N, C-alpha and C positions, 0 to 999 in steps of 0.2 A: 387701582388695577388697570383701568382703561388707559391712564397716562403712561403706566409702565409698558403696556403693550404697544402704545404709540411710539415710545422711545426706542423699543427694540426694532420696530419696523423702520423707523428713521435711521437708526444706526446701521441696519443692514443696507439701506439705500446708499448711505454715505460710504460704507465699506466697499461696495461694488463700484461706486463711482471712482474711488481712489484706485482700486485694482485696474479698472479700465484705463485710467489716466497714466498708470505706471505698469503697463503690461509686462514688459521685459523684466523690470525690477521684481515684480511679484512672482514671475515664473522662476527666476534665479533664486529668490528667497525660498520658494517652495521645493527647490531641487532636493534638499536633504530629506524632506518628508516623502517626496516621490520615490527616491531610492529606498528609503526605509519601508514604505508600503509595498513596493515591488518585492523586496526581499522577504518580508514576513508573509505575504500572501503566497508567493511562489514556494517558500519553504513549507508552509502549511499544506498547500496543494500537493507538493511532492511527497510529503510524509503520508498524507492520506492515500496518495497513489501507491506508495510502497506497501502500505497496509493492505489495500485492495489487491495489489499484485501478488503479495505473499499469500493472502487468503485464497485467491484464484489458483495459485500454484499448488497449494496444499489440498485443494478440493479433490484432486485425483487420488490423494492418499486417504482422505477421510479423517475427520477430526475425532472419531470415536474408535480408532483402530490402534492396536498395539502390534508391534512387529517382533517376532521371535527370530533372532538371527545368530549367526556365529560371531559376527563382528559388532562392536559397539559403534554407534554413530558419533559419540562424543570424542573429543581430542584426548589421546592417551600418549604416554611417554614411551612405553615398551610394547610394541606390537607382537613381540615373540610370545608373550603370555597367551595371546589369543590364537596365534597361528596353529598351535598344537591341539586346539579344540576339535572335536569331531564335527563333521558337517551336519547341517540340518537335513532331515529326511522328510519328503512330502507326506509320508504315511503318518507323521505326527499329527497332521491336521485332522485325520479321521479319528484318531484316538481322543483328541480334544473334543471333537463333536460328539463322540459317543458319551464322554463324561458329561457334556453340557445337557444332552437329552435326558439324562437320569436325574439332573438337578435343575429344574426349571427356574428356581428362584436365585440362581447364582448370577453374578454380574457379567459373565461371559455369554456371548450371543452366537457367534459363528466363526469357525476357523477355516481359512482358505490357504492352500499351499500355492506358492508361486516360484517358478524357476526363471531365470533371466539369462539372456545372452545377446550378443551383437551379431547381426546377420546381413547378408546381401539379398535384396529382393529384386527379382527380375521379371519383367513382363514385356515380351517382344524386344523392341530396341531400347526400352527404358530400363535403367538399372539404378538402384539406390543402395549405397553402401552405408555400413555402420548404423543400421536400423535397430533400435531397442526392441528386442523380441521377448515376449512374456509367454510362458506356459502356465496355465492355471485351470481352474474349474469354472463352471457357469456361475458359481456363487461370487466370483470376482466382481461381476456387474453390480451386485447388491452392496458390497462394502465400499466400492470406489465411488458410488453415486454417479456413475457416468451415464450420460444420455447418448442416444443414437441419432446421428444425422440421417442416415438411411439404413434400411435393412434391420437386422436384429443381432443379438448376441448369440453365441452358440448355446445349445440346450443341454440338459442332463444326459440325454442319450448320446449326443456327439462327444460329450465329456467322457463318458464311460467307455465308449468304443474307440476313442482316440481318432475320430474322423478328421481328415485333413481339411479343416475349415478354419478361416481366420477372420478376425475383426481388425480393420486397419484404421490408423489415425487419419485426421482430416488432411494433413499435408501429404501423407503417403498417397492417399486417394487422388489428390490434386496432381501429384507428380506422375503417377503411373497411369491414371485414367483421365487425362485432360478432356474436358467437355463431353464426358460420357459417364453413365451410371456404372460403378464398379460391381454392383451386386450380381452375383452369379458368374463373374469372370474369374479367371485363374491366374495365379502368379507362381513363380518358382523360387523356393528358398532351399539352398543346398541341393540335395538330390530329390527333393519332394515337391510335388505340385499341390497347391492349396487353392480352395475355392473361397472367394470373398463372400461372406454372408452379411456383413454390415460395415458401416463406416461410423466411427465415433464422432460425436459433435466436437467442434473446436473448443479446446480447453486452454490454450495458451501454453507458455513455457514455465518450467519450474526454476525460479530465481534467475531466469535468463540463460541458464546453462543447458537444461534438459527440457525438450519439448514433448509434452504428452501427445501432441499431434503427429509426431514422427515415431510411431510405434506400431507393432504388430502383436496381436494377442491370439493364441491358439490353445486348444485343449492340451492339458499337461501330457497326456499319453501320446498325443501327436508330436509334441515338443521333444519327447524322449526318442522318437525315431530319427531325429535330425541333430540333436544337440546332446552334449554330455551334461548330465545333471550332477553337479558336484557342490562346490562351496557357494554357488550363486543361487541358493534356495533360502526362502524365508517363509514363515508361517504368519499370515496376517489374521489377527483375531479381532473381530468386532465386539465391542463391549458396551455396557451401559455407561455413557460418559458422565453421568451424575455420580457414578461410583467408581471413578477411574482408579483411585488408590487401592480400593478393595479388589478390583479386577486385576491390577498388577500383582498384588500379593497372591491372589488365587491362581493366576497363571504361572507365577514363579513356582509355587508349590506343586502344581500339576506337572510342569515340565521336569522338575526334579524327580517326580515319581516315574514319569515316562522314561527318563534317562537313567533311572535306578541309581541315583546319587545318595550315598550314605550321609548322615547328618554332618560328619566332620569334613566332607568334601565341599569345595567351592562350586558355584554355578559354572557349568561349561557351556553356557549359552548367554545371550543378551536379550533383554526386553527393551526395545526402543519405542519412542513415541515422537510425534512431530514437534513437541515442545522443546526437545533437545536441540533441534535446528532453529526454532523460533527465538530461543534465548539470545544467541549472539546477534541475531537480526534486530532484536529489540534494543540491544546495547548500541548497535550501529545507528539506529534511528535516534537514540538519545544523544549521541555525539553530533549527528547532523543537526538536530534541533538546537543543541547548545551553541554550535558554531553559527547557525542561522540567527539565533536570538542575539548573539554578540554583535554580529554584523548589523542586524536590524537596529539594535539599541544604539550603536555608534552612529549610524546614519540618522536616526531620529534625534539624537543629541545634537549633532551638527545642524540638522534642520531647525531645531528649537533655538539654538544660538543665533542662527541666521534670522529667524523670525523676530526674536527679541531685539537684535541689533537694528533691523529695518524699522521695527515699531518705535524704537528710541529715536531713530532718524526722522521718522514721520512726525513724532511728537514735537521734536525740535523745529522742523520745517513749518509746522502749523501752530506754533505757539501763539501768534497774534490771533489766529482763528479761534483758538481755545479761549483766549482772553476775551474776545468779542462775544462768544457764546455765553461765557460766564457773566459778563457785564449785563447781558439782556435777560439773565435769569436761569441759565442752564445749571442744573444741579451737578454735584460731584458724581452722583450715580450715573447721570446721563453721559458725561465725558468718559467715565470708566467703561461703561457698556460700549460706547462707540469704538474705542480702541481694542477692547477685548474681542468684539465681534469682527473687527477688521483683521486682527491676528488669526482668529479662528477660521475666518473665511479663506485666508491665504492657505492655511494648513489643510483645510478640507478640500480646497481646490487641488492641492498637491496630492491628497489622498485619492481623489477621483481620477486624476491623471495617472497615478500609480496603478490603480485598479485597471484602467484601460490598457496600460502597457502590459500588465500581468496577463490579462485575457488575450492580448495579441501574441505574447510569447508562448502562452499555453497552446493557442491555436497552431502555432508553428511547430511546437514540440509534438503535439498530437498528430499532425500531418507527417512529421519526420519519423516518429516512433509510435505507430498506431497501436502496437501491442501493449504499451505501457499506459495504464489508466491515469488520468489527471482530473479527478473530480473536484469541482468547485462548490464549496458549501456556502449557503446563504449566510451562515454564521461567520464565515471568514470575511465576507464583504461587510457585514454589520460591524464586526470588531475592528476592521481596518478603518472604517469611517469614525468609529468611536475613538480609536487611538489618534487619528488625525485631529479630531476636534479637541481632544484632551491636550495634545501637544501644543495646539494653537492657543488654548486658554492659559495653560501654564506658562508658556513662553511670553505671552503678551501681558500677563498680569502686572509685572513690575513697571513696564513702560506706561501701561494704562493707569496704574495707581499714581505714578508721578504726574501724568497729565491731569488727573483729577484733583491733585493737590496744588496745582499752579495758582499763584496769586493773580487775580485778573488784572490788577494795576501793573504788576511787573510784566505780565504776559503782553499787555498792550504796548509796553515800552520796548519789547524785544525786537531787535533788528536782525 
C-alpha cells in the first residue's frame, strides 16, 4: 500500500512536470474539456436561475391559490365559446366565504375578489402610463404573501368604505417619489386623488413581461369610482394546497351552485392555477437542457479525443524513457498510473479553467441583468470536476495501457 501511494505521488509529479514543459500543447489539448465544462455549468446555472426566476415571479400569485375567471389561461382553438360567458362578479367572493365559514373542514380557505385595469398615475410633474391597477380587499395581502417595504396595506374599514388609499409597487414609488418617503403623499389617478399608505417590497417581474413592482392596489369600492368593473374580474381562492384536487372539485361545484347551472349545462367559468403556466415553462426548460447536454457532450467528446491523441503522442515521444524505467524495475501498473494521471491532470486543469470562465461570464451577466438570478450550486462545481476527471481517465486509458505493455527491449531500441 505504501509503495502504491508512493507511485501515485511520483506519477502526479511527473504529470505536472510534463504539463509545465508543454504548456501550450496541454492548454490546447484541454480546450474541448474547457468548452464542455463552461457549457454544462452555465446551462445548469441558467436552468437553476430560470427555476428561481419563475418561482419568484409566481410568488405574487401564491402557490396555494385557485383563480375563478371568465377566460381560461390555457391555449384554446375557439375563443368564441368563452366570449359569450357572463362576467365574474366581485360579490361571488362573499358568497364563497359565507359557504367556507359554515364548513371549517373543507379545503377552501379564503376568497378574494380582484378587478384590474391599466391607468395613468400622476404626481406633480411626474407621470406614469400603463400602470397595472388592482382593486381588491384587504385580504389580498394574505393570499399574495406580499411584504411591505414601508407603510402598510389598507385595512378592513378602508376596504368597506372605499377610501381613496393605495399601495404602490417599488418601481412606482421610485419613479414618483425619488429620494423621499411616499407614505402619506397623494397621487392622481383619473379624476380621483389617492393617498399612499404603503409601498410593497420589491418582487421582480413575472416572466420578464409583467412587473409586480409597477402596480397600484386600492380598495375595490374605490376602484369602482374610477374604473369600469367588467370582464377584468377574477375571484382568487386560497386553498389547502395539500388537497388541491379536492379544492378544485369543491370550488367547481360551489361556483355551479352560485351561478345556478343545471346538471346538463357546461361550466360557464374557468378555474385556473399557476401550474397551467408552469407546464409550458417546464417543457421549455427540458428543451434547453437537451440542447445544452448535446453541445456539452459534443465538446467533451472532442476534448476526450484530443486528450487521447496527445497521450498517444506523449507515449510515442517517451518510449525510450518507458523502456528505461521498465528495465530498472518499474511495474506495468506504475507506467499505467503515470499516463492515466497525466491525462486526468490535463482534463481536470481544463475543468478548473472552464469553471473560472463560467464564474467570470456569470459575473458579467449578473452585472448586466441583475434581475435574473444565476445561483451557483456547490454540486455543480463538484460534478464539473468529477466529469473532467472521468473524461481524462477514460480518454487516457488506451494510451496508458499501450505504454504499460511496451516491451522494454523494443522500447530501448526505439528511435
